[in-house]
MDTraj code that builds the backbone (N, CA, C; nanometers):
import mdtraj as md
import numpy as np

residues = "MET ARG GLN TRP THR THR LEU MET GLY GLY ILE ASN SER LEU GLN LEU ASN THR ALA PRO GLN PRO ILE GLU LEU LYS ASP ASP ASP GLU VAL LEU VAL ASN ILE ASP ARG VAL ALA LEU ASN ARG ARG ASP ALA LYS ILE ILE ASN GLY ASP PHE LYS ASP SER TYR PRO ASP PRO SER HIS PRO LEU ILE PRO ALA SER ASP ALA SER GLY THR ILE VAL GLN VAL THR THR TYR SER THR GLY PRO THR THR PRO GLU HIS ALA ALA ALA GLY GLY ASN ILE ASN ALA ILE GLY VAL LEU SER GLY THR THR THR ASP GLN GLY SER GLY ALA GLY GLN ALA ILE ALA LEU SER VAL ILE ARG LYS ASN ALA THR VAL LYS GLU ILE ASN VAL GLY PRO ARG ASP ARG THR GLU GLU MET ILE LYS THR VAL TYR GLU PRO PHE GLU PRO HIS PRO VAL ILE ASP ARG THR ILE ASP PHE GLU GLN ALA ARG GLU ALA LEU ASN TYR LEU TYR GLY GLY SER HIS LEU GLY GLU VAL ILE ILE GLN MET ASP".split()
xyz = np.array([
    [12.5314, 8.7406, 9.7444],
    [12.4127, 8.8633, 9.7428],
    [12.3305, 8.8432, 9.5592],
    [12.1653, 8.8452, 9.5859],
    [12.0544, 8.8242, 9.5058],
    [12.0821, 8.9464, 9.4742],
    [11.9992, 8.9763, 9.3217],
    [11.9648, 9.0797, 9.3008],
    [11.9082, 9.0832, 9.1523],
    [11.7567, 9.1581, 9.1223],
    [11.7132, 9.1897, 8.9980],
    [11.7408, 9.2342, 8.9171],
    [11.7689, 9.2340, 8.8263],
    [11.8114, 9.3634, 8.6910],
    [11.8189, 9.2757, 8.5328],
    [11.7645, 9.4865, 8.5011],
    [11.6766, 9.4678, 8.3704],
    [11.7921, 9.5449, 8.2572],
    [11.8194, 9.5316, 8.1374],
    [11.8922, 9.5865, 8.0865],
    [11.7496, 9.7262, 8.0009],
    [11.6435, 9.7618, 8.1035],
    [11.5430, 9.8457, 8.0455],
    [11.4828, 9.7878, 7.8661],
    [11.5167, 9.6505, 7.9199],
    [11.3980, 9.5794, 7.7520],
    [11.2391, 9.5350, 7.8011],
    [11.2206, 9.4972, 7.8995],
    [11.0380, 9.5237, 7.9385],
    [11.0874, 9.3974, 8.0491],
    [11.0179, 9.3721, 8.0996],
    [11.0017, 9.2696, 8.1850],
    [11.0438, 9.1905, 8.1529],
    [11.0275, 9.0814, 8.0293],
    [11.0879, 8.9640, 8.0162],
    [11.2331, 8.9549, 8.0090],
    [11.3034, 9.0363, 8.0275],
    [11.4527, 9.0976, 8.0567],
    [11.5130, 9.0743, 8.1223],
    [11.3798, 9.0829, 8.2496],
    [11.4011, 9.1202, 8.4135],
    [11.4565, 8.9874, 8.4650],
    [11.5936, 8.9243, 8.5157],
    [11.6758, 8.8125, 8.5374],
    [11.7397, 8.8498, 8.7367],
    [11.7430, 8.7587, 8.7842],
    [11.7487, 8.6624, 8.9200],
    [11.9282, 8.6618, 8.9132],
    [11.9740, 8.7291, 8.8890],
    [12.1568, 8.7061, 8.8930],
    [12.2182, 8.6859, 9.0607],
    [12.3080, 8.6807, 9.0469],
    [12.4045, 8.6359, 9.1991],
    [12.5294, 8.7559, 9.1520],
    [12.5745, 8.8296, 9.2829],
    [12.6528, 8.9217, 9.2489],
    [12.7153, 8.8993, 9.3480],
    [12.8742, 8.9720, 9.3420],
    [12.9451, 8.9587, 9.4821],
    [12.9135, 9.0726, 9.5063],
    [12.8922, 9.0655, 9.6712],
    [12.8652, 9.1602, 9.7682],
    [12.9934, 9.1936, 9.7748],
    [13.0056, 9.3617, 9.7556],
    [13.0922, 9.4114, 9.7749],
    [13.1654, 9.4793, 9.9221],
    [13.2551, 9.5105, 9.9223],
    [13.3482, 9.4899, 10.0537],
    [13.3763, 9.6728, 10.0731],
    [13.4233, 9.6761, 9.9916],
    [13.4706, 9.8516, 9.9835],
    [13.4000, 9.8861, 9.8773],
    [13.4013, 10.0406, 9.8873],
    [13.3352, 10.1249, 9.8185],
    [13.4394, 10.2521, 9.7318],
    [13.4262, 10.2224, 9.5749],
    [13.5516, 10.2156, 9.5007],
    [13.5566, 10.3900, 9.4479],
    [13.4188, 10.4694, 9.3788],
    [13.3939, 10.5535, 9.3234],
    [13.3505, 10.6320, 9.4357],
    [13.3614, 10.8089, 9.4259],
    [13.2835, 10.8453, 9.5166],
    [13.1898, 10.9161, 9.5066],
    [13.1104, 10.8494, 9.3920],
    [12.9232, 10.8392, 9.4016],
    [12.8343, 10.6910, 9.4090],
    [12.9838, 10.6391, 9.5415],
    [12.8703, 10.5226, 9.5891],
    [12.8264, 10.4673, 9.7219],
    [12.6820, 10.4010, 9.7836],
    [12.6587, 10.4181, 9.9005],
    [12.6559, 10.2821, 9.9691],
    [12.6912, 10.2268, 9.9669],
    [12.6628, 10.0924, 10.0224],
    [12.5371, 10.0720, 10.1086],
    [12.3982, 10.0156, 10.0644],
    [12.3150, 10.0266, 10.1588],
    [12.2613, 9.8767, 10.2205],
    [12.2384, 9.8361, 10.2755],
    [12.1753, 9.6584, 10.2671],
    [12.0132, 9.6954, 10.3098],
    [11.9056, 9.6585, 10.1792],
    [11.7612, 9.6727, 10.1963],
    [11.6589, 9.5113, 10.2391],
    [11.6434, 9.5855, 10.3483],
    [11.5880, 9.4618, 10.4623],
    [11.4189, 9.5003, 10.3141],
    [11.3531, 9.5605, 10.2811],
    [11.2520, 9.5466, 10.2091],
    [11.2376, 9.6617, 10.0646],
    [11.1546, 9.6719, 9.9716],
    [11.1346, 9.7476, 9.8816],
    [10.9916, 9.7888, 9.8456],
    [10.9401, 9.8291, 9.8570],
    [10.8314, 9.8923, 9.7729],
    [10.8332, 9.9306, 9.6704],
    [10.7340, 9.8679, 9.5659],
    [10.7944, 9.8841, 9.4362],
    [10.6748, 10.0421, 9.3730],
    [10.7222, 10.0772, 9.2602],
    [10.5840, 10.1849, 9.3075],
    [10.6155, 10.1863, 9.0974],
    [10.4687, 10.2630, 9.0450],
    [10.5099, 10.2854, 8.8871],
    [10.6186, 10.2913, 8.8024],
    [10.6584, 10.3945, 8.9045],
    [10.7852, 10.4413, 8.7614],
    [10.8998, 10.2950, 8.7356],
    [10.9320, 10.2593, 8.8785],
    [10.9928, 10.1386, 8.8786],
    [10.9212, 10.0364, 8.7242],
    [10.8198, 10.0026, 8.8128],
    [10.7411, 9.8863, 8.6465],
    [10.7599, 9.9743, 8.5537],
    [10.7235, 10.1217, 8.5795],
    [10.7719, 10.1559, 8.4203],
    [10.9231, 10.1781, 8.2698],
    [11.0383, 10.1422, 8.4058],
    [11.1447, 10.1673, 8.3833],
    [11.1855, 10.0679, 8.3589],
    [11.1339, 9.9430, 8.4445],
    [11.1734, 9.8185, 8.3798],
    [11.1211, 9.7581, 8.2644],
    [10.9683, 9.7998, 8.2455],
    [10.9170, 9.8075, 8.0949],
    [10.9882, 9.8688, 7.9466],
    [11.0651, 9.9345, 7.9599],
    [11.1479, 9.9969, 7.8943],
    [11.0704, 10.1580, 7.8425],
    [11.0003, 10.2385, 7.9281],
    [10.9815, 10.3450, 7.8882],
    [11.0284, 10.4170, 7.9175],
    [11.1733, 10.4811, 7.9784],
    [11.2193, 10.5078, 7.9371],
    [11.3633, 10.5060, 7.9339],
    [11.3609, 10.4382, 7.8054],
    [11.4894, 10.4141, 7.7298],
    [11.5578, 10.5325, 7.6927],
    [11.5087, 10.6265, 7.7035],
    [11.6139, 10.7749, 7.5948],
    [11.7137, 10.7917, 7.6863],
    [11.6301, 10.7825, 7.8089],
    [11.6888, 10.9018, 7.9199],
    [11.7791, 10.8127, 7.9530],
    [11.8309, 10.6727, 7.9960],
    [11.9634, 10.6851, 8.0261],
    [12.0944, 10.6694, 7.8788],
    [12.1475, 10.7445, 7.8726],
    [12.2619, 10.7359, 7.8252],
    [12.3424, 10.6183, 7.7586],
    [12.3888, 10.5289, 7.8952],
    [12.4257, 10.3958, 7.8902],
    [12.3370, 10.2574, 7.9230],
    [12.2504, 10.2416, 7.7871],
    [12.1911, 10.1239, 7.8191],
    [12.1819, 9.9965, 7.7871],
    [12.3053, 10.0274, 7.7955],
    [12.3966, 9.8218, 7.8393],
    [12.4354, 9.8262, 8.0026],
    [12.4224, 9.9071, 8.1020],
    [12.4148, 9.9166, 8.2172],
    [12.2970, 9.8948, 8.2363],
    [12.3367, 9.7665, 8.3902],
    [12.1930, 9.6992, 8.4381],
    [12.0967, 9.8422, 8.5565],
    [12.0084, 9.8750, 8.5076],
    [11.9264, 9.8976, 8.6179],
    [11.8442, 9.8112, 8.7703],
    [11.9063, 9.8879, 8.8443],
    [11.8657, 9.7703, 8.9690],
    [11.7217, 9.8636, 9.0133],
    [11.5979, 9.8066, 8.9934],
    [11.5144, 9.9340, 9.0537],
    [11.4642, 9.9237, 9.1889],
    [11.4526, 10.0128, 9.2784],
    [11.4403, 9.9961, 9.4004],
    [11.3838, 10.1842, 9.4377],
    [11.3240, 10.2392, 9.4216],
    [11.3056, 10.3499, 9.3963],
    [11.2710, 10.3967, 9.5256],
    [11.1878, 10.2892, 9.6378],
    [11.1440, 10.3258, 9.7652],
    [11.1143, 10.2314, 9.8144],
    [11.2863, 10.2209, 9.9119],
    [11.3234, 10.1347, 9.9854],
    [11.3915, 10.1599, 10.0916],
    [11.4020, 10.0441, 10.2049],
    [11.3980, 10.0456, 10.3076],
    [11.4724, 9.9582, 10.3553],
    [11.6176, 10.0303, 10.4333],
    [11.6915, 9.9487, 10.5125],
    [11.8237, 10.0526, 10.5316],
    [11.9965, 9.9638, 10.5731],
    [12.0774, 10.0704, 10.6343],
    [12.1562, 10.0850, 10.5349],
    [12.2083, 10.2350, 10.5449],
    [12.3587, 10.2133, 10.4953],
    [12.4423, 10.1975, 10.5343],
    [12.5400, 10.1380, 10.5352],
    [12.6417, 10.0628, 10.5851],
    [12.7554, 10.1504, 10.5003],
    [12.8005, 10.1998, 10.4430],
    [12.8807, 10.2738, 10.4119],
    [12.9050, 10.4022, 10.3236],
    [12.9399, 10.4770, 10.3448],
    [12.8906, 10.6025, 10.2176],
    [13.0253, 10.6348, 10.1741],
    [13.0701, 10.6927, 10.0402],
    [13.2710, 10.7082, 9.9776],
    [13.2332, 10.8917, 10.0762],
    [13.3808, 10.8980, 9.9756],
    [13.3738, 11.0752, 10.0432],
    [13.3169, 11.1279, 9.9606],
    [13.3218, 11.2332, 9.9680],
    [13.2337, 11.3701, 9.8838],
    [13.3170, 11.4464, 9.8211],
    [13.3172, 11.4082, 9.6818],
    [13.4501, 11.5047, 9.6120],
    [13.3857, 11.5256, 9.4612],
    [13.2421, 11.5017, 9.4488],
    [13.1692, 11.5364, 9.2584],
    [13.1214, 11.7217, 9.2734],
    [13.1588, 11.7964, 9.4088],
    [13.1202, 11.9152, 9.4491],
    [13.1211, 12.0310, 9.2986],
    [13.2865, 12.0295, 9.2843],
    [13.2830, 12.0916, 9.1957],
    [13.2638, 12.0742, 9.0655],
    [13.2169, 11.9714, 9.0370],
    [13.1424, 11.9333, 8.8968],
    [13.0130, 11.9230, 8.8664],
    [12.9747, 11.9308, 9.0393],
    [12.7715, 11.9178, 9.0091],
    [12.7210, 11.9899, 8.8660],
    [12.7812, 12.1345, 8.9177],
    [12.7327, 12.2234, 8.8386],
    [12.7141, 12.2100, 8.6796],
    [12.8439, 12.1652, 8.6139],
    [12.7975, 12.1093, 8.5287],
    [12.7141, 11.9399, 8.4538],
    [12.6574, 11.9130, 8.6029],
    [12.5439, 11.7979, 8.5317],
    [12.4138, 11.8345, 8.5682],
    [12.4277, 11.9958, 8.5878],
    [12.2944, 12.0382, 8.6103],
    [12.2047, 12.1011, 8.4339],
    [12.1004, 12.0553, 8.4835],
    [12.0147, 12.1677, 8.3366],
    [11.9844, 12.3197, 8.3367],
    [12.0021, 12.3335, 8.2240],
    [12.0179, 12.4664, 8.2409],
    [11.8571, 12.4994, 8.3099],
    [11.9246, 12.6096, 8.4290],
    [11.7979, 12.6556, 8.4839],
    [11.7774, 12.5651, 8.6000],
    [11.8118, 12.4750, 8.6212],
    [11.7581, 12.3504, 8.7441],
    [11.8222, 12.3895, 8.8914],
    [11.7911, 12.2447, 8.9305],
    [11.8244, 12.3176, 9.0918],
    [11.9609, 12.2113, 9.0945],
    [12.0133, 12.2692, 9.2593],
    [12.1713, 12.2318, 9.2638],
    [12.1450, 12.2093, 9.4314],
    [12.0949, 12.1311, 9.4694],
    [12.0142, 12.1092, 9.6373],
    [12.1706, 12.0256, 9.7239],
    [12.2446, 12.0958, 9.7810],
    [12.3606, 12.0378, 9.8840],
    [12.3070, 12.0080, 10.0103],
    [12.2832, 11.8662, 10.0629],
    [12.2112, 11.8791, 10.1809],
    [12.3629, 11.8472, 10.2715],
    [12.3379, 11.9287, 10.3368],
    [12.4372, 11.8700, 10.4868],
    [12.5937, 11.8702, 10.4346],
    [12.6199, 11.9929, 10.3517],
    [12.7987, 12.0184, 10.3186],
    [12.8948, 11.8698, 10.4164],
    [12.8936, 11.7597, 10.3699],
    [12.8825, 11.7012, 10.5800],
    [13.0717, 11.7037, 10.5442],
    [13.1398, 11.7059, 10.3655],
    [13.2473, 11.6932, 10.3467],
    [13.3638, 11.8475, 10.3495],
    [13.2286, 11.9497, 10.3963],
    [13.2637, 12.1117, 10.3766],
    [13.2910, 12.1854, 10.2784],
    [13.3305, 12.2842, 10.2485],
    [13.2481, 12.3384, 10.1417],
    [13.4448, 12.3724, 10.1188],
    [13.4876, 12.4340, 9.9768],
    [13.6301, 12.4847, 9.9039],
    [13.7019, 12.6114, 9.9767],
    [13.7357, 12.6527, 10.0184],
    [13.7994, 12.8142, 10.0690],
    [13.9798, 12.8162, 10.0203],
    [13.9582, 12.7722, 9.9797],
    [14.1541, 12.7665, 9.9067],
    [14.0933, 12.8955, 9.8086],
    [14.1352, 13.0081, 9.8095],
    [14.0620, 13.0695, 9.7644],
    [14.2284, 13.0585, 9.6345],
    [14.3472, 13.0248, 9.6752],
    [14.4651, 13.0096, 9.5617],
    [14.4268, 12.9248, 9.4620],
    [14.3892, 12.8572, 9.4866],
    [14.3082, 12.7824, 9.3781],
    [14.1664, 12.8020, 9.2674],
    [14.0663, 12.9005, 9.3597],
    [13.9900, 12.8974, 9.1904],
    [13.8813, 12.7845, 9.2322],
    [13.8934, 12.6739, 9.3152],
    [13.7725, 12.5670, 9.2630],
    [13.6520, 12.6851, 9.2923],
    [13.6447, 12.7809, 9.3669],
    [13.5316, 12.8287, 9.4492],
    [13.4570, 12.9306, 9.3248],
    [13.5867, 12.9649, 9.2480],
    [13.4665, 13.0663, 9.1312],
    [13.4823, 12.9544, 9.0206],
    [13.5804, 12.8796, 9.0079],
    [13.5123, 12.8379, 8.8800],
    [13.3560, 12.7184, 8.9229],
    [13.3876, 12.7168, 9.0578],
    [13.1887, 12.6820, 9.0705],
    [13.0696, 12.7373, 9.0438],
    [13.1147, 12.8875, 9.1204],
    [13.0405, 13.0335, 9.0950],
    [12.9844, 12.9748, 8.9596],
    [13.0874, 13.0582, 8.8646],
    [13.1185, 13.0446, 8.7670],
    [13.0426, 12.9533, 8.7258],
    [13.0455, 12.8128, 8.7291],
    [12.9906, 12.7226, 8.6749],
    [12.7500, 12.6945, 8.6388],
    [12.7377, 12.7736, 8.7624],
    [12.6686, 12.8038, 8.8693],
    [12.5499, 12.8826, 8.7261],
    [12.6691, 13.0344, 8.7598],
    [12.6570, 13.1335, 8.6539],
    [12.5720, 13.0912, 8.5011],
    [12.6400, 13.0163, 8.4788],
    [12.6654, 12.9943, 8.3306],
    [12.5316, 12.9185, 8.2644],
    [12.5157, 12.8169, 8.3797],
    [12.3903, 12.6966, 8.3802],
    [12.2693, 12.7407, 8.3926],
    [12.2490, 12.9190, 8.4935],
    [12.1565, 12.9474, 8.5477],
    [12.0365, 12.9098, 8.6713],
    [12.2000, 12.8282, 8.7013],
    [12.0974, 12.7286, 8.8148],
    [12.0614, 12.7511, 8.9517],
    [12.0099, 12.7118, 8.9855],
    [11.9719, 12.7549, 9.1958],
    [12.0114, 12.6841, 9.2724],
    [12.0756, 12.7707, 9.3453],
    [12.2099, 12.6394, 9.4615],
    [12.1255, 12.6435, 9.5702],
    [12.0598, 12.5250, 9.6348],
    [11.9859, 12.5327, 9.7849],
    [12.0555, 12.4502, 9.8478],
    [12.0697, 12.4980, 9.9547],
    [12.1862, 12.4102, 10.1083],
    [11.9932, 12.3765, 10.1601],
    [12.0573, 12.2490, 10.2488],
    [11.9772, 12.2095, 10.3105],
    [12.1063, 12.1858, 10.4550],
    [12.0246, 12.2710, 10.5354],
    [12.1336, 12.1640, 10.6651],
    [12.0718, 12.1013, 10.7412],
    [12.1576, 11.9886, 10.7775],
    [12.1241, 11.8529, 10.9138],
    [12.1267, 11.9337, 11.0166],
    [12.0705, 11.9212, 11.1121],
    [12.0695, 11.9865, 11.2070],
    [12.1775, 11.8431, 11.3118],
    [12.0975, 11.8371, 11.4377],
    [12.2443, 11.7362, 11.5324],
    [12.0830, 11.5947, 11.5120],
    [12.1132, 11.5428, 11.5459],
    [12.0538, 11.3713, 11.5378],
    [11.9267, 11.3782, 11.6488],
    [12.0053, 11.4412, 11.7079],
    [11.8496, 11.4427, 11.8849],
    [11.7654, 11.4790, 11.8582],
    [11.7950, 11.6699, 11.7786],
    [11.6651, 11.7423, 11.6986],
    [11.6264, 11.7131, 11.6247],
    [11.6468, 11.5731, 11.4935],
    [11.5977, 11.5661, 11.4444],
    [11.4933, 11.4143, 11.5356],
    [11.5104, 11.3413, 11.5479],
    [11.4164, 11.2582, 11.6414],
    [11.3288, 11.3381, 11.7353],
    [11.3560, 11.4417, 11.8082],
    [11.2531, 11.5252, 11.9170],
    [11.1780, 11.5422, 11.7370],
    [11.1766, 11.5834, 11.6192],
    [11.0839, 11.6416, 11.5815],
    [11.0157, 11.5398, 11.5041],
    [11.0428, 11.4434, 11.5120],
    [10.9930, 11.2956, 11.4381],
    [10.9118, 11.2804, 11.5434],
    [10.9243, 11.2555, 11.6680],
    [10.8556, 11.2240, 11.7318],
    [10.7413, 11.3270, 11.8023],
    [10.7658, 11.4848, 11.7808],
    [10.6524, 11.5565, 11.8226],
    [10.5295, 11.5698, 11.6693],
    [10.5642, 11.5534, 11.5440],
    [10.5160, 11.6167, 11.3928],
    [10.4884, 11.4492, 11.3715],
    [10.5292, 11.3432, 11.3707],
    [10.5014, 11.2824, 11.2880],
    [10.4494, 11.1568, 11.4282],
    [10.5022, 11.0831, 11.5143],
    [10.4348, 10.9914, 11.5863],
    [10.2955, 11.0069, 11.6398],
    [10.2089, 11.1270, 11.6592],
    [10.1234, 11.1271, 11.7575],
    [10.0098, 11.0369, 11.5752],
    [10.0435, 11.0927, 11.5209],
    [9.9128, 11.0434, 11.4034],
    [9.9902, 10.8999, 11.3185],
    [10.0484, 10.8369, 11.4142],
    [10.1044, 10.7027, 11.3723],
    [10.0937, 10.7333, 11.1891],
    [10.1677, 10.7075, 11.0896],
    [10.1530, 10.7095, 10.9784],
    [10.1726, 10.6031, 10.9528],
    [10.1667, 10.4807, 10.8411],
    [10.1748, 10.4310, 10.8161],
    [10.1371, 10.3812, 10.6456],
    [10.1970, 10.2929, 10.5949],
    [10.1764, 10.2674, 10.4421],
    [10.0450, 10.1976, 10.4405],
    [9.9812, 10.2281, 10.2935],
    [9.9009, 10.1237, 10.2280],
    [9.9700, 9.9825, 10.2329],
    [9.9755, 9.9188, 10.3003],
    [10.0036, 9.7603, 10.2101],
    [9.9246, 9.6932, 10.1186],
    [9.9204, 9.7010, 9.9723],
    [9.8682, 9.5853, 9.8656],
    [9.8426, 9.4529, 9.9073],
    [9.9995, 9.4281, 9.9017],
    [10.0529, 9.2555, 9.9276],
    [10.2065, 9.2442, 9.8881],
    [10.2286, 9.1598, 9.9709],
    [10.3661, 9.1505, 10.0349],
    [10.4136, 9.0338, 9.9445],
    [10.5166, 9.0350, 9.8336],
    [10.5423, 8.9366, 9.7913],
    [10.7009, 8.8768, 9.7730],
    [10.7627, 8.7654, 9.8341],
    [10.8762, 8.7288, 9.8183],
    [10.9311, 8.7902, 9.7171],
    [11.0650, 8.7516, 9.7022],
    [11.2032, 8.8478, 9.6134],
    [11.2101, 8.7327, 9.4615],
    [11.1764, 8.6198, 9.4766],
    [11.2053, 8.5506, 9.3814],
    [11.0647, 8.5315, 9.2674],
    [10.9622, 8.5992, 9.3534],
    [10.8661, 8.6447, 9.2374],
    [10.8584, 8.7959, 9.2217],
    [10.9772, 8.8465, 9.2261],
    [10.9751, 8.9876, 9.1680],
    [10.8862, 9.0644, 9.0486],
    [10.9212, 8.9476, 8.9601],
    [10.8051, 8.9633, 8.7921],
    [10.7410, 8.9290, 8.7874],
    [10.6243, 8.8311, 8.8674],
    [10.5077, 8.9009, 8.9286],
    [10.4663, 8.9947, 9.0102],
    [10.5222, 9.0841, 9.1322],
    [10.5510, 9.1770, 9.1944],
    [10.4944, 9.2903, 9.0682],
    [10.6073, 9.3250, 8.9834],
    [10.6033, 9.4517, 8.8635],
    [10.4877, 9.4038, 8.7850],
    [10.4253, 9.2683, 8.7264],
    [10.3340, 9.2528, 8.6542],
    [10.2032, 9.3169, 8.7032],
    [10.2187, 9.2671, 8.8536],
    [10.0954, 9.3041, 8.9306],
    [10.0449, 9.4461, 8.9722],
    [10.1435, 9.5207, 8.9643],
    [10.2011, 9.6656, 9.0082],
    [10.1288, 9.7858, 8.8236],
    [10.2503, 9.7062, 8.7025],
    [10.2151, 9.7269, 8.5912],
    [10.0717, 9.7644, 8.5608],
    [9.9945, 9.6913, 8.5821],
    [9.8865, 9.6128, 8.5143],
    [9.7512, 9.6915, 8.6395],
    [9.8118, 9.7801, 8.7272],
    [9.7233, 9.8869, 8.7814],
    [9.6201, 9.8075, 8.8409],
    [9.5810, 9.7774, 8.8824],
    [9.4539, 9.7108, 8.9668],
    [9.5065, 9.7291, 9.1506],
    [9.6495, 9.7273, 9.1773],
    [9.7183, 9.7746, 9.2851],
    [9.6016, 9.8929, 9.3413],
    [9.5703, 9.8499, 9.5088],
    [9.5435, 9.9306, 9.6474],
    [9.7307, 9.9949, 9.7151],
    [9.7804, 10.0945, 9.6763],
    [9.8919, 10.0769, 9.7943],
    [9.9978, 10.0351, 9.7661],
    [10.0939, 9.9857, 9.8491],
    [10.2197, 9.9023, 9.8012],
    [10.1927, 9.8190, 9.7925],
    [10.3122, 9.7904, 9.7200],
    [10.3990, 9.5870, 9.6349],
    [10.5059, 9.6316, 9.7294],
    [10.5097, 9.5494, 9.8538],
    [10.6649, 9.4856, 9.8361],
    [10.6842, 9.3947, 9.8391],
    [10.7873, 9.4244, 9.8420],
    [10.8944, 9.2909, 9.8061],
    [10.9746, 9.2577, 9.8986],
    [10.9810, 9.1272, 9.9320],
    [11.0438, 9.1175, 10.0839],
    [11.1263, 9.0304, 10.0943],
    [11.2842, 9.1094, 10.1897],
    [11.3722, 9.0753, 10.1120],
    [11.4083, 8.9424, 10.2056],
    [11.5559, 8.8647, 10.1868],
    [11.5383, 8.7050, 10.2981],
    [11.5352, 8.7583, 10.4144],
])
top = md.Topology()
chain = top.add_chain()
for i, resn in enumerate(residues, 1):
    res = top.add_residue(resn, chain, resSeq=i)
    for name in ("N", "CA", "C"):
        top.add_atom(name, md.element.get_by_symbol(name[0]), res)
traj = md.Trajectory(xyz[None], top)
């Protein structure tokens, strides 16, 4: 697998590396995605240029920019971070639970549900649950709402994966109109 990585030292530190293809996910917060194409955006260029260095606690961890990507989700690990989520929320922040695919805590004996509720109260956070309906209803909604308008992105350029550095320089220059697409193999 090929990947462009940077240690947030600017576009000059952008490197094309080879990494082993993950066979299975190890951590509870990992998602394996097979990316087909990536549309760069200004945020990606700013991250690569090092504009957000202070926002990342571990600058030695390589960052793979891909805010707007299209691909196929290959594997998702089990969700077990629910009890720790309020600890990572900002004071007065939002916690969005999408789908609640792994269930909720109903074990009254453990006190886990009460501990989560107290963490949310201490943080003065807002919890919003976004229910995910059946797939056929979602497809019906998309056909009804979006397909009549035939929405499509405005594409400025499509650039090969190997020329990602030039694509980022072009994007950072600000002369693009629409998406700058990096075509994967």
